[in-house]
mmCIF entry with sequence, helices, sheets and N, C-alpha, C, O atoms, coordinates in Angstrom:
data_MODEL
# 
_entry.id   MODEL 
# 
_entity.id                         1 
_entity.type                       polymer 
_entity.pdbx_number_of_molecules   1 
# 
_entity_poly.entity_id                      1 
_entity_poly.type                           'polypeptide(L)' 
_entity_poly.nstd_linkage                   no 
_entity_poly.nstd_monomer                   no 
_entity_poly.pdbx_seq_one_letter_code       MTGLNTILIVAGLFLLGGVYSFVKQEMPKSLIVLLSIGAAMCLVAGVMRLEVWN 
_entity_poly.pdbx_seq_one_letter_code_can   MTGLNTILIVAGLFLLGGVYSFVKQEMPKSLIVLLSIGAAMCLVAGVMRLEVWN 
_entity_poly.pdbx_strand_id                 A 
# 
loop_
_entity_poly_seq.entity_id 
_entity_poly_seq.num 
_entity_poly_seq.mon_id 
_entity_poly_seq.hetero 
1 1  MET n 
1 2  THR n 
1 3  GLY n 
1 4  LEU n 
1 5  ASN n 
1 6  THR n 
1 7  ILE n 
1 8  LEU n 
1 9  ILE n 
1 10 VAL n 
1 11 ALA n 
1 12 GLY n 
1 13 LEU n 
1 14 PHE n 
1 15 LEU n 
1 16 LEU n 
1 17 GLY n 
1 18 GLY n 
1 19 VAL n 
1 20 TYR n 
1 21 SER n 
1 22 PHE n 
1 23 VAL n 
1 24 LYS n 
1 25 GLN n 
1 26 GLU n 
1 27 MET n 
1 28 PRO n 
1 29 LYS n 
1 30 SER n 
1 31 LEU n 
1 32 ILE n 
1 33 VAL n 
1 34 LEU n 
1 35 LEU n 
1 36 SER n 
1 37 ILE n 
1 38 GLY n 
1 39 ALA n 
1 40 ALA n 
1 41 MET n 
1 42 CYS n 
1 43 LEU n 
1 44 VAL n 
1 45 ALA n 
1 46 GLY n 
1 47 VAL n 
1 48 MET n 
1 49 ARG n 
1 50 LEU n 
1 51 GLU n 
1 52 VAL n 
1 53 TRP n 
1 54 ASN n 
# 
_struct_asym.id          A 
_struct_asym.entity_id   1 
# 
loop_
_struct_conf.conf_type_id 
_struct_conf.id 
_struct_conf.pdbx_PDB_helix_id 
_struct_conf.beg_label_comp_id 
_struct_conf.beg_label_asym_id 
_struct_conf.beg_label_seq_id 
_struct_conf.pdbx_beg_PDB_ins_code 
_struct_conf.end_label_comp_id 
_struct_conf.end_label_asym_id 
_struct_conf.end_label_seq_id 
_struct_conf.pdbx_end_PDB_ins_code 
_struct_conf.beg_auth_comp_id 
_struct_conf.beg_auth_asym_id 
_struct_conf.beg_auth_seq_id 
_struct_conf.end_auth_comp_id 
_struct_conf.end_auth_asym_id 
_struct_conf.end_auth_seq_id 
_struct_conf.pdbx_PDB_helix_class 
_struct_conf.details 
_struct_conf.pdbx_PDB_helix_length 
HELX_P HELX_P1 AA1 GLY A 3  ? LYS A 24 ? GLY A 3  LYS A 24 1 ? 22 
HELX_P HELX_P2 AA2 LYS A 29 ? TRP A 53 ? LYS A 29 TRP A 53 1 ? 25 
# 
_struct_conf_type.id          HELX_P 
_struct_conf_type.criteria    ? 
_struct_conf_type.reference   ? 
# 
loop_
_atom_site.group_PDB 
_atom_site.id 
_atom_site.type_symbol 
_atom_site.label_atom_id 
_atom_site.label_alt_id 
_atom_site.label_comp_id 
_atom_site.label_asym_id 
_atom_site.label_entity_id 
_atom_site.label_seq_id 
_atom_site.pdbx_PDB_ins_code 
_atom_site.Cartn_x 
_atom_site.Cartn_y 
_atom_site.Cartn_z 
_atom_site.occupancy 
_atom_site.B_iso_or_equiv 
_atom_site.pdbx_formal_charge 
_atom_site.auth_seq_id 
_atom_site.auth_comp_id 
_atom_site.auth_asym_id 
_atom_site.auth_atom_id 
_atom_site.pdbx_PDB_model_num 
ATOM 1   N N  . MET A 1 1  ? -15.740 -0.445  -27.621 1.00 0.00 ? 1  MET A N  1 
ATOM 2   C CA . MET A 1 1  ? -15.250 -1.473  -26.698 1.00 0.00 ? 1  MET A CA 1 
ATOM 3   C C  . MET A 1 1  ? -14.003 -2.104  -27.325 1.00 0.00 ? 1  MET A C  1 
ATOM 4   O O  . MET A 1 1  ? -14.051 -2.634  -28.435 1.00 0.00 ? 1  MET A O  1 
ATOM 5   N N  . THR A 1 2  ? -12.912 -2.036  -26.608 1.00 0.00 ? 2  THR A N  1 
ATOM 6   C CA . THR A 1 2  ? -11.662 -2.567  -27.147 1.00 0.00 ? 2  THR A CA 1 
ATOM 7   C C  . THR A 1 2  ? -11.519 -4.052  -26.841 1.00 0.00 ? 2  THR A C  1 
ATOM 8   O O  . THR A 1 2  ? -12.301 -4.623  -26.082 1.00 0.00 ? 2  THR A O  1 
ATOM 9   N N  . GLY A 1 3  ? -10.512 -4.662  -27.444 1.00 0.00 ? 3  GLY A N  1 
ATOM 10  C CA . GLY A 1 3  ? -10.284 -6.088  -27.255 1.00 0.00 ? 3  GLY A CA 1 
ATOM 11  C C  . GLY A 1 3  ? -9.971  -6.460  -25.822 1.00 0.00 ? 3  GLY A C  1 
ATOM 12  O O  . GLY A 1 3  ? -10.437 -7.487  -25.328 1.00 0.00 ? 3  GLY A O  1 
ATOM 13  N N  . LEU A 1 4  ? -9.175  -5.622  -25.140 1.00 0.00 ? 4  LEU A N  1 
ATOM 14  C CA . LEU A 1 4  ? -8.798  -5.948  -23.759 1.00 0.00 ? 4  LEU A CA 1 
ATOM 15  C C  . LEU A 1 4  ? -10.009 -5.907  -22.839 1.00 0.00 ? 4  LEU A C  1 
ATOM 16  O O  . LEU A 1 4  ? -10.152 -6.762  -21.965 1.00 0.00 ? 4  LEU A O  1 
ATOM 17  N N  . ASN A 1 5  ? -10.884 -4.917  -23.026 1.00 0.00 ? 5  ASN A N  1 
ATOM 18  C CA . ASN A 1 5  ? -12.106 -4.859  -22.214 1.00 0.00 ? 5  ASN A CA 1 
ATOM 19  C C  . ASN A 1 5  ? -12.903 -6.143  -22.391 1.00 0.00 ? 5  ASN A C  1 
ATOM 20  O O  . ASN A 1 5  ? -13.361 -6.749  -21.422 1.00 0.00 ? 5  ASN A O  1 
ATOM 21  N N  . THR A 1 6  ? -13.059 -6.542  -23.638 1.00 0.00 ? 6  THR A N  1 
ATOM 22  C CA . THR A 1 6  ? -13.830 -7.747  -23.942 1.00 0.00 ? 6  THR A CA 1 
ATOM 23  C C  . THR A 1 6  ? -13.200 -8.969  -23.295 1.00 0.00 ? 6  THR A C  1 
ATOM 24  O O  . THR A 1 6  ? -13.901 -9.792  -22.707 1.00 0.00 ? 6  THR A O  1 
ATOM 25  N N  . ILE A 1 7  ? -11.881 -9.095  -23.397 1.00 0.00 ? 7  ILE A N  1 
ATOM 26  C CA . ILE A 1 7  ? -11.181 -10.241 -22.810 1.00 0.00 ? 7  ILE A CA 1 
ATOM 27  C C  . ILE A 1 7  ? -11.365 -10.272 -21.299 1.00 0.00 ? 7  ILE A C  1 
ATOM 28  O O  . ILE A 1 7  ? -11.630 -11.330 -20.729 1.00 0.00 ? 7  ILE A O  1 
ATOM 29  N N  . LEU A 1 8  ? -11.227 -9.115  -20.639 1.00 0.00 ? 8  LEU A N  1 
ATOM 30  C CA . LEU A 1 8  ? -11.377 -9.066  -19.185 1.00 0.00 ? 8  LEU A CA 1 
ATOM 31  C C  . LEU A 1 8  ? -12.787 -9.455  -18.760 1.00 0.00 ? 8  LEU A C  1 
ATOM 32  O O  . LEU A 1 8  ? -12.967 -10.209 -17.803 1.00 0.00 ? 8  LEU A O  1 
ATOM 33  N N  . ILE A 1 9  ? -13.788 -8.938  -19.472 1.00 0.00 ? 9  ILE A N  1 
ATOM 34  C CA . ILE A 1 9  ? -15.163 -9.239  -19.099 1.00 0.00 ? 9  ILE A CA 1 
ATOM 35  C C  . ILE A 1 9  ? -15.488 -10.709 -19.367 1.00 0.00 ? 9  ILE A C  1 
ATOM 36  O O  . ILE A 1 9  ? -16.136 -11.360 -18.547 1.00 0.00 ? 9  ILE A O  1 
ATOM 37  N N  . VAL A 1 10 ? -15.047 -11.225 -20.496 1.00 0.00 ? 10 VAL A N  1 
ATOM 38  C CA . VAL A 1 10 ? -15.290 -12.640 -20.813 1.00 0.00 ? 10 VAL A CA 1 
ATOM 39  C C  . VAL A 1 10 ? -14.574 -13.542 -19.800 1.00 0.00 ? 10 VAL A C  1 
ATOM 40  O O  . VAL A 1 10 ? -15.131 -14.546 -19.357 1.00 0.00 ? 10 VAL A O  1 
ATOM 41  N N  . ALA A 1 11 ? -13.338 -13.179 -19.435 1.00 0.00 ? 11 ALA A N  1 
ATOM 42  C CA . ALA A 1 11 ? -12.601 -13.973 -18.441 1.00 0.00 ? 11 ALA A CA 1 
ATOM 43  C C  . ALA A 1 11 ? -13.330 -13.949 -17.097 1.00 0.00 ? 11 ALA A C  1 
ATOM 44  O O  . ALA A 1 11 ? -13.421 -14.974 -16.422 1.00 0.00 ? 11 ALA A O  1 
ATOM 45  N N  . GLY A 1 12 ? -13.845 -12.790 -16.711 1.00 0.00 ? 12 GLY A N  1 
ATOM 46  C CA . GLY A 1 12 ? -14.603 -12.686 -15.458 1.00 0.00 ? 12 GLY A CA 1 
ATOM 47  C C  . GLY A 1 12 ? -15.842 -13.570 -15.474 1.00 0.00 ? 12 GLY A C  1 
ATOM 48  O O  . GLY A 1 12 ? -16.134 -14.258 -14.496 1.00 0.00 ? 12 GLY A O  1 
ATOM 49  N N  . LEU A 1 13 ? -16.570 -13.548 -16.587 1.00 0.00 ? 13 LEU A N  1 
ATOM 50  C CA . LEU A 1 13 ? -17.774 -14.386 -16.696 1.00 0.00 ? 13 LEU A CA 1 
ATOM 51  C C  . LEU A 1 13 ? -17.408 -15.869 -16.701 1.00 0.00 ? 13 LEU A C  1 
ATOM 52  O O  . LEU A 1 13 ? -18.116 -16.688 -16.115 1.00 0.00 ? 13 LEU A O  1 
ATOM 53  N N  . PHE A 1 14 ? -16.301 -16.212 -17.362 1.00 0.00 ? 14 PHE A N  1 
ATOM 54  C CA . PHE A 1 14 ? -15.830 -17.595 -17.376 1.00 0.00 ? 14 PHE A CA 1 
ATOM 55  C C  . PHE A 1 14 ? -15.498 -18.059 -15.951 1.00 0.00 ? 14 PHE A C  1 
ATOM 56  O O  . PHE A 1 14 ? -15.858 -19.167 -15.551 1.00 0.00 ? 14 PHE A O  1 
ATOM 57  N N  . LEU A 1 15 ? -14.809 -17.199 -15.194 1.00 0.00 ? 15 LEU A N  1 
ATOM 58  C CA . LEU A 1 15 ? -14.459 -17.550 -13.810 1.00 0.00 ? 15 LEU A CA 1 
ATOM 59  C C  . LEU A 1 15 ? -15.710 -17.670 -12.941 1.00 0.00 ? 15 LEU A C  1 
ATOM 60  O O  . LEU A 1 15 ? -15.771 -18.526 -12.058 1.00 0.00 ? 15 LEU A O  1 
ATOM 61  N N  . LEU A 1 16 ? -16.715 -16.811 -13.188 1.00 0.00 ? 16 LEU A N  1 
ATOM 62  C CA . LEU A 1 16 ? -17.970 -16.926 -12.434 1.00 0.00 ? 16 LEU A CA 1 
ATOM 63  C C  . LEU A 1 16 ? -18.645 -18.271 -12.714 1.00 0.00 ? 16 LEU A C  1 
ATOM 64  O O  . LEU A 1 16 ? -19.214 -18.892 -11.816 1.00 0.00 ? 16 LEU A O  1 
ATOM 65  N N  . GLY A 1 17 ? -18.573 -18.706 -13.970 1.00 0.00 ? 17 GLY A N  1 
ATOM 66  C CA . GLY A 1 17 ? -19.108 -20.026 -14.304 1.00 0.00 ? 17 GLY A CA 1 
ATOM 67  C C  . GLY A 1 17 ? -18.358 -21.121 -13.563 1.00 0.00 ? 17 GLY A C  1 
ATOM 68  O O  . GLY A 1 17 ? -18.959 -22.096 -13.111 1.00 0.00 ? 17 GLY A O  1 
ATOM 69  N N  . GLY A 1 18 ? -17.042 -20.962 -13.438 1.00 0.00 ? 18 GLY A N  1 
ATOM 70  C CA . GLY A 1 18 ? -16.237 -21.915 -12.672 1.00 0.00 ? 18 GLY A CA 1 
ATOM 71  C C  . GLY A 1 18 ? -16.623 -21.935 -11.205 1.00 0.00 ? 18 GLY A C  1 
ATOM 72  O O  . GLY A 1 18 ? -16.685 -22.998 -10.587 1.00 0.00 ? 18 GLY A O  1 
ATOM 73  N N  . VAL A 1 19 ? -16.884 -20.754 -10.644 1.00 0.00 ? 19 VAL A N  1 
ATOM 74  C CA . VAL A 1 19 ? -17.320 -20.667 -9.241  1.00 0.00 ? 19 VAL A CA 1 
ATOM 75  C C  . VAL A 1 19 ? -18.620 -21.441 -9.063  1.00 0.00 ? 19 VAL A C  1 
ATOM 76  O O  . VAL A 1 19 ? -18.753 -22.235 -8.131  1.00 0.00 ? 19 VAL A O  1 
ATOM 77  N N  . TYR A 1 20 ? -19.577 -21.210 -9.957  1.00 0.00 ? 20 TYR A N  1 
ATOM 78  C CA . TYR A 1 20 ? -20.876 -21.900 -9.875  1.00 0.00 ? 20 TYR A CA 1 
ATOM 79  C C  . TYR A 1 20 ? -20.680 -23.416 -9.942  1.00 0.00 ? 20 TYR A C  1 
ATOM 80  O O  . TYR A 1 20 ? -21.294 -24.165 -9.183  1.00 0.00 ? 20 TYR A O  1 
ATOM 81  N N  . SER A 1 21 ? -19.819 -23.854 -10.858 1.00 0.00 ? 21 SER A N  1 
ATOM 82  C CA . SER A 1 21 ? -19.559 -25.281 -11.013 1.00 0.00 ? 21 SER A CA 1 
ATOM 83  C C  . SER A 1 21 ? -18.912 -25.863 -9.757  1.00 0.00 ? 21 SER A C  1 
ATOM 84  O O  . SER A 1 21 ? -19.291 -26.941 -9.300  1.00 0.00 ? 21 SER A O  1 
ATOM 85  N N  . PHE A 1 22 ? -17.935 -25.146 -9.203  1.00 0.00 ? 22 PHE A N  1 
ATOM 86  C CA . PHE A 1 22 ? -17.244 -25.637 -8.007  1.00 0.00 ? 22 PHE A CA 1 
ATOM 87  C C  . PHE A 1 22 ? -18.184 -25.697 -6.811  1.00 0.00 ? 22 PHE A C  1 
ATOM 88  O O  . PHE A 1 22 ? -18.092 -26.618 -6.000  1.00 0.00 ? 22 PHE A O  1 
ATOM 89  N N  . VAL A 1 23 ? -19.088 -24.728 -6.691  1.00 0.00 ? 23 VAL A N  1 
ATOM 90  C CA . VAL A 1 23 ? -20.045 -24.740 -5.581  1.00 0.00 ? 23 VAL A CA 1 
ATOM 91  C C  . VAL A 1 23 ? -20.953 -25.960 -5.694  1.00 0.00 ? 23 VAL A C  1 
ATOM 92  O O  . VAL A 1 23 ? -21.237 -26.622 -4.696  1.00 0.00 ? 23 VAL A O  1 
ATOM 93  N N  . LYS A 1 24 ? -21.409 -26.257 -6.920  1.00 0.00 ? 24 LYS A N  1 
ATOM 94  C CA . LYS A 1 24 ? -22.278 -27.420 -7.117  1.00 0.00 ? 24 LYS A CA 1 
ATOM 95  C C  . LYS A 1 24 ? -21.551 -28.725 -6.807  1.00 0.00 ? 24 LYS A C  1 
ATOM 96  O O  . LYS A 1 24 ? -22.170 -29.685 -6.349  1.00 0.00 ? 24 LYS A O  1 
ATOM 97  N N  . GLN A 1 25 ? -20.230 -28.767 -7.054  1.00 0.00 ? 25 GLN A N  1 
ATOM 98  C CA . GLN A 1 25 ? -19.458 -29.989 -6.807  1.00 0.00 ? 25 GLN A CA 1 
ATOM 99  C C  . GLN A 1 25 ? -18.906 -30.035 -5.382  1.00 0.00 ? 25 GLN A C  1 
ATOM 100 O O  . GLN A 1 25 ? -18.212 -30.978 -5.004  1.00 0.00 ? 25 GLN A O  1 
ATOM 101 N N  . GLU A 1 26 ? -19.223 -29.005 -4.599  1.00 0.00 ? 26 GLU A N  1 
ATOM 102 C CA . GLU A 1 26 ? -18.770 -28.908 -3.202  1.00 0.00 ? 26 GLU A CA 1 
ATOM 103 C C  . GLU A 1 26 ? -17.258 -28.997 -3.086  1.00 0.00 ? 26 GLU A C  1 
ATOM 104 O O  . GLU A 1 26 ? -16.719 -29.770 -2.293  1.00 0.00 ? 26 GLU A O  1 
ATOM 105 N N  . MET A 1 27 ? -16.582 -28.181 -3.902  1.00 0.00 ? 27 MET A N  1 
ATOM 106 C CA . MET A 1 27 ? -15.120 -28.093 -3.858  1.00 0.00 ? 27 MET A CA 1 
ATOM 107 C C  . MET A 1 27 ? -14.708 -27.338 -2.583  1.00 0.00 ? 27 MET A C  1 
ATOM 108 O O  . MET A 1 27 ? -15.559 -26.751 -1.914  1.00 0.00 ? 27 MET A O  1 
ATOM 109 N N  . PRO A 1 28 ? -13.411 -27.348 -2.244  1.00 0.00 ? 28 PRO A N  1 
ATOM 110 C CA . PRO A 1 28 ? -12.950 -26.640 -1.036  1.00 0.00 ? 28 PRO A CA 1 
ATOM 111 C C  . PRO A 1 28 ? -13.298 -25.150 -1.084  1.00 0.00 ? 28 PRO A C  1 
ATOM 112 O O  . PRO A 1 28 ? -13.190 -24.507 -2.128  1.00 0.00 ? 28 PRO A O  1 
ATOM 113 N N  . LYS A 1 29 ? -13.715 -24.619 0.059   1.00 0.00 ? 29 LYS A N  1 
ATOM 114 C CA . LYS A 1 29 ? -14.146 -23.226 0.144   1.00 0.00 ? 29 LYS A CA 1 
ATOM 115 C C  . LYS A 1 29 ? -13.041 -22.250 -0.253  1.00 0.00 ? 29 LYS A C  1 
ATOM 116 O O  . LYS A 1 29 ? -13.317 -21.231 -0.886  1.00 0.00 ? 29 LYS A O  1 
ATOM 117 N N  . SER A 1 30 ? -11.797 -22.549 0.109   1.00 0.00 ? 30 SER A N  1 
ATOM 118 C CA . SER A 1 30 ? -10.701 -21.625 -0.209  1.00 0.00 ? 30 SER A CA 1 
ATOM 119 C C  . SER A 1 30 ? -10.532 -21.475 -1.718  1.00 0.00 ? 30 SER A C  1 
ATOM 120 O O  . SER A 1 30 ? -10.243 -20.380 -2.200  1.00 0.00 ? 30 SER A O  1 
ATOM 121 N N  . LEU A 1 31 ? -10.707 -22.553 -2.460  1.00 0.00 ? 31 LEU A N  1 
ATOM 122 C CA . LEU A 1 31 ? -10.608 -22.504 -3.914  1.00 0.00 ? 31 LEU A CA 1 
ATOM 123 C C  . LEU A 1 31 ? -11.740 -21.677 -4.512  1.00 0.00 ? 31 LEU A C  1 
ATOM 124 O O  . LEU A 1 31 ? -11.529 -20.903 -5.445  1.00 0.00 ? 31 LEU A O  1 
ATOM 125 N N  . ILE A 1 32 ? -12.938 -21.847 -3.967  1.00 0.00 ? 32 ILE A N  1 
ATOM 126 C CA . ILE A 1 32 ? -14.096 -21.082 -4.438  1.00 0.00 ? 32 ILE A CA 1 
ATOM 127 C C  . ILE A 1 32 ? -13.893 -19.594 -4.169  1.00 0.00 ? 32 ILE A C  1 
ATOM 128 O O  . ILE A 1 32 ? -14.190 -18.764 -5.028  1.00 0.00 ? 32 ILE A O  1 
ATOM 129 N N  . VAL A 1 33 ? -13.392 -19.249 -2.984  1.00 0.00 ? 33 VAL A N  1 
ATOM 130 C CA . VAL A 1 33 ? -13.152 -17.850 -2.640  1.00 0.00 ? 33 VAL A CA 1 
ATOM 131 C C  . VAL A 1 33 ? -12.097 -17.251 -3.572  1.00 0.00 ? 33 VAL A C  1 
ATOM 132 O O  . VAL A 1 33 ? -12.264 -16.133 -4.059  1.00 0.00 ? 33 VAL A O  1 
ATOM 133 N N  . LEU A 1 34 ? -11.029 -17.978 -3.817  1.00 0.00 ? 34 LEU A N  1 
ATOM 134 C CA . LEU A 1 34 ? -9.960  -17.498 -4.691  1.00 0.00 ? 34 LEU A CA 1 
ATOM 135 C C  . LEU A 1 34 ? -10.482 -17.253 -6.104  1.00 0.00 ? 34 LEU A C  1 
ATOM 136 O O  . LEU A 1 34 ? -10.171 -16.229 -6.714  1.00 0.00 ? 34 LEU A O  1 
ATOM 137 N N  . LEU A 1 35 ? -11.263 -18.177 -6.618  1.00 0.00 ? 35 LEU A N  1 
ATOM 138 C CA . LEU A 1 35 ? -11.837 -18.033 -7.951  1.00 0.00 ? 35 LEU A CA 1 
ATOM 139 C C  . LEU A 1 35 ? -12.823 -16.867 -7.996  1.00 0.00 ? 35 LEU A C  1 
ATOM 140 O O  . LEU A 1 35 ? -12.877 -16.140 -8.988  1.00 0.00 ? 35 LEU A O  1 
ATOM 141 N N  . SER A 1 36 ? -13.601 -16.685 -6.934  1.00 0.00 ? 36 SER A N  1 
ATOM 142 C CA . SER A 1 36 ? -14.552 -15.567 -6.866  1.00 0.00 ? 36 SER A CA 1 
ATOM 143 C C  . SER A 1 36 ? -13.830 -14.229 -6.901  1.00 0.00 ? 36 SER A C  1 
ATOM 144 O O  . SER A 1 36 ? -14.264 -13.303 -7.585  1.00 0.00 ? 36 SER A O  1 
ATOM 145 N N  . ILE A 1 37 ? -12.733 -14.129 -6.167  1.00 0.00 ? 37 ILE A N  1 
ATOM 146 C CA . ILE A 1 37 ? -11.953 -12.879 -6.154  1.00 0.00 ? 37 ILE A CA 1 
ATOM 147 C C  . ILE A 1 37 ? -11.385 -12.609 -7.543  1.00 0.00 ? 37 ILE A C  1 
ATOM 148 O O  . ILE A 1 37 ? -11.421 -11.475 -8.021  1.00 0.00 ? 37 ILE A O  1 
ATOM 149 N N  . GLY A 1 38 ? -10.863 -13.642 -8.187  1.00 0.00 ? 38 GLY A N  1 
ATOM 150 C CA . GLY A 1 38 ? -10.330 -13.477 -9.543  1.00 0.00 ? 38 GLY A CA 1 
ATOM 151 C C  . GLY A 1 38 ? -11.404 -13.028 -10.519 1.00 0.00 ? 38 GLY A C  1 
ATOM 152 O O  . GLY A 1 38 ? -11.163 -12.148 -11.346 1.00 0.00 ? 38 GLY A O  1 
ATOM 153 N N  . ALA A 1 39 ? -12.587 -13.623 -10.432 1.00 0.00 ? 39 ALA A N  1 
ATOM 154 C CA . ALA A 1 39 ? -13.688 -13.249 -11.319 1.00 0.00 ? 39 ALA A CA 1 
ATOM 155 C C  . ALA A 1 39 ? -14.093 -11.799 -11.076 1.00 0.00 ? 39 ALA A C  1 
ATOM 156 O O  . ALA A 1 39 ? -14.288 -11.042 -12.026 1.00 0.00 ? 39 ALA A O  1 
ATOM 157 N N  . ALA A 1 40 ? -14.218 -11.414 -9.825  1.00 0.00 ? 40 ALA A N  1 
ATOM 158 C CA . ALA A 1 40 ? -14.610 -10.043 -9.497  1.00 0.00 ? 40 ALA A CA 1 
ATOM 159 C C  . ALA A 1 40 ? -13.574 -9.050  -10.007 1.00 0.00 ? 40 ALA A C  1 
ATOM 160 O O  . ALA A 1 40 ? -13.931 -8.000  -10.543 1.00 0.00 ? 40 ALA A O  1 
ATOM 161 N N  . MET A 1 41 ? -12.295 -9.374  -9.843  1.00 0.00 ? 41 MET A N  1 
ATOM 162 C CA . MET A 1 41 ? -11.242 -8.464  -10.300 1.00 0.00 ? 41 MET A CA 1 
ATOM 163 C C  . MET A 1 41 ? -11.270 -8.296  -11.816 1.00 0.00 ? 41 MET A C  1 
ATOM 164 O O  . MET A 1 41 ? -11.106 -7.182  -12.313 1.00 0.00 ? 41 MET A O  1 
ATOM 165 N N  . CYS A 1 42 ? -11.476 -9.386  -12.560 1.00 0.00 ? 42 CYS A N  1 
ATOM 166 C CA . CYS A 1 42 ? -11.553 -9.299  -14.018 1.00 0.00 ? 42 CYS A CA 1 
ATOM 167 C C  . CYS A 1 42 ? -12.734 -8.456  -14.456 1.00 0.00 ? 42 CYS A C  1 
ATOM 168 O O  . CYS A 1 42 ? -12.600 -7.593  -15.324 1.00 0.00 ? 42 CYS A O  1 
ATOM 169 N N  . LEU A 1 43 ? -13.891 -8.702  -13.858 1.00 0.00 ? 43 LEU A N  1 
ATOM 170 C CA . LEU A 1 43 ? -15.078 -7.941  -14.245 1.00 0.00 ? 43 LEU A CA 1 
ATOM 171 C C  . LEU A 1 43 ? -14.924 -6.462  -13.913 1.00 0.00 ? 43 LEU A C  1 
ATOM 172 O O  . LEU A 1 43 ? -15.250 -5.603  -14.731 1.00 0.00 ? 43 LEU A O  1 
ATOM 173 N N  . VAL A 1 44 ? -14.429 -6.164  -12.719 1.00 0.00 ? 44 VAL A N  1 
ATOM 174 C CA . VAL A 1 44 ? -14.247 -4.763  -12.325 1.00 0.00 ? 44 VAL A CA 1 
ATOM 175 C C  . VAL A 1 44 ? -13.233 -4.081  -13.227 1.00 0.00 ? 44 VAL A C  1 
ATOM 176 O O  . VAL A 1 44 ? -13.447 -2.945  -13.651 1.00 0.00 ? 44 VAL A O  1 
ATOM 177 N N  . ALA A 1 45 ? -12.128 -4.762  -13.526 1.00 0.00 ? 45 ALA A N  1 
ATOM 178 C CA . ALA A 1 45 ? -11.106 -4.171  -14.400 1.00 0.00 ? 45 ALA A CA 1 
ATOM 179 C C  . ALA A 1 45 ? -11.680 -3.891  -15.788 1.00 0.00 ? 45 ALA A C  1 
ATOM 180 O O  . ALA A 1 45 ? -11.413 -2.838  -16.366 1.00 0.00 ? 45 ALA A O  1 
ATOM 181 N N  . GLY A 1 46 ? -12.462 -4.819  -16.323 1.00 0.00 ? 46 GLY A N  1 
ATOM 182 C CA . GLY A 1 46 ? -13.069 -4.620  -17.637 1.00 0.00 ? 46 GLY A CA 1 
ATOM 183 C C  . GLY A 1 46 ? -14.036 -3.459  -17.649 1.00 0.00 ? 46 GLY A C  1 
ATOM 184 O O  . GLY A 1 46 ? -14.015 -2.642  -18.571 1.00 0.00 ? 46 GLY A O  1 
ATOM 185 N N  . VAL A 1 47 ? -14.889 -3.372  -16.633 1.00 0.00 ? 47 VAL A N  1 
ATOM 186 C CA . VAL A 1 47 ? -15.877 -2.291  -16.561 1.00 0.00 ? 47 VAL A CA 1 
ATOM 187 C C  . VAL A 1 47 ? -15.182 -0.955  -16.316 1.00 0.00 ? 47 VAL A C  1 
ATOM 188 O O  . VAL A 1 47 ? -15.558 0.057   -16.907 1.00 0.00 ? 47 VAL A O  1 
ATOM 189 N N  . MET A 1 48 ? -14.167 -0.948  -15.446 1.00 0.00 ? 48 MET A N  1 
ATOM 190 C CA . MET A 1 48 ? -13.442 0.306   -15.167 1.00 0.00 ? 48 MET A CA 1 
ATOM 191 C C  . MET A 1 48 ? -12.784 0.820   -16.438 1.00 0.00 ? 48 MET A C  1 
ATOM 192 O O  . MET A 1 48 ? -12.801 2.024   -16.697 1.00 0.00 ? 48 MET A O  1 
ATOM 193 N N  . ARG A 1 49 ? -12.207 -0.068  -17.229 1.00 0.00 ? 49 ARG A N  1 
ATOM 194 C CA . ARG A 1 49 ? -11.577 0.363   -18.484 1.00 0.00 ? 49 ARG A CA 1 
ATOM 195 C C  . ARG A 1 49 ? -12.618 0.937   -19.433 1.00 0.00 ? 49 ARG A C  1 
ATOM 196 O O  . ARG A 1 49 ? -12.342 1.897   -20.152 1.00 0.00 ? 49 ARG A O  1 
ATOM 197 N N  . LEU A 1 50 ? -13.809 0.358   -19.439 1.00 0.00 ? 50 LEU A N  1 
ATOM 198 C CA . LEU A 1 50 ? -14.888 0.895   -20.279 1.00 0.00 ? 50 LEU A CA 1 
ATOM 199 C C  . LEU A 1 50 ? -15.231 2.313   -19.850 1.00 0.00 ? 50 LEU A C  1 
ATOM 200 O O  . LEU A 1 50 ? -15.387 3.203   -20.685 1.00 0.00 ? 50 LEU A O  1 
ATOM 201 N N  . GLU A 1 51 ? -15.348 2.518   -18.526 1.00 0.00 ? 51 GLU A N  1 
ATOM 202 C CA . GLU A 1 51 ? -15.718 3.829   -17.994 1.00 0.00 ? 51 GLU A CA 1 
ATOM 203 C C  . GLU A 1 51 ? -14.621 4.863   -18.227 1.00 0.00 ? 51 GLU A C  1 
ATOM 204 O O  . GLU A 1 51 ? -14.909 6.010   -18.569 1.00 0.00 ? 51 GLU A O  1 
ATOM 205 N N  . VAL A 1 52 ? -13.373 4.461   -18.043 1.00 0.00 ? 52 VAL A N  1 
ATOM 206 C CA . VAL A 1 52 ? -12.256 5.406   -18.136 1.00 0.00 ? 52 VAL A CA 1 
ATOM 207 C C  . VAL A 1 52 ? -11.982 5.798   -19.587 1.00 0.00 ? 52 VAL A C  1 
ATOM 208 O O  . VAL A 1 52 ? -11.747 6.969   -19.884 1.00 0.00 ? 52 VAL A O  1 
ATOM 209 N N  . TRP A 1 53 ? -12.013 4.823   -20.480 1.00 0.00 ? 53 TRP A N  1 
ATOM 210 C CA . TRP A 1 53 ? -11.605 5.123   -21.850 1.00 0.00 ? 53 TRP A CA 1 
ATOM 211 C C  . TRP A 1 53 ? -12.732 5.613   -22.735 1.00 0.00 ? 53 TRP A C  1 
ATOM 212 O O  . TRP A 1 53 ? -12.466 6.110   -23.829 1.00 0.00 ? 53 TRP A O  1 
ATOM 213 N N  . ASN A 1 54 ? -13.993 5.492   -22.303 1.00 0.00 ? 54 ASN A N  1 
ATOM 214 C CA . ASN A 1 54 ? -15.113 5.967   -23.137 1.00 0.00 ? 54 ASN A CA 1 
ATOM 215 C C  . ASN A 1 54 ? -15.712 7.241   -22.574 1.00 0.00 ? 54 ASN A C  1 
ATOM 216 O O  . ASN A 1 54 ? -16.660 7.782   -23.143 1.00 0.00 ? 54 ASN A O  1 
# 
């Protein structure tokens, strides 16, 4: 597992935590959706790099 994979996966998990926090605080839906998309993209990119390079 390379450093970039780790960074992407950690960033995705961090953003998911932000989504959970924003949902609990009833933040605007558009912000939650944007953060969710960012988290999903980071996680997918990290996992795809794991699959492609290993």
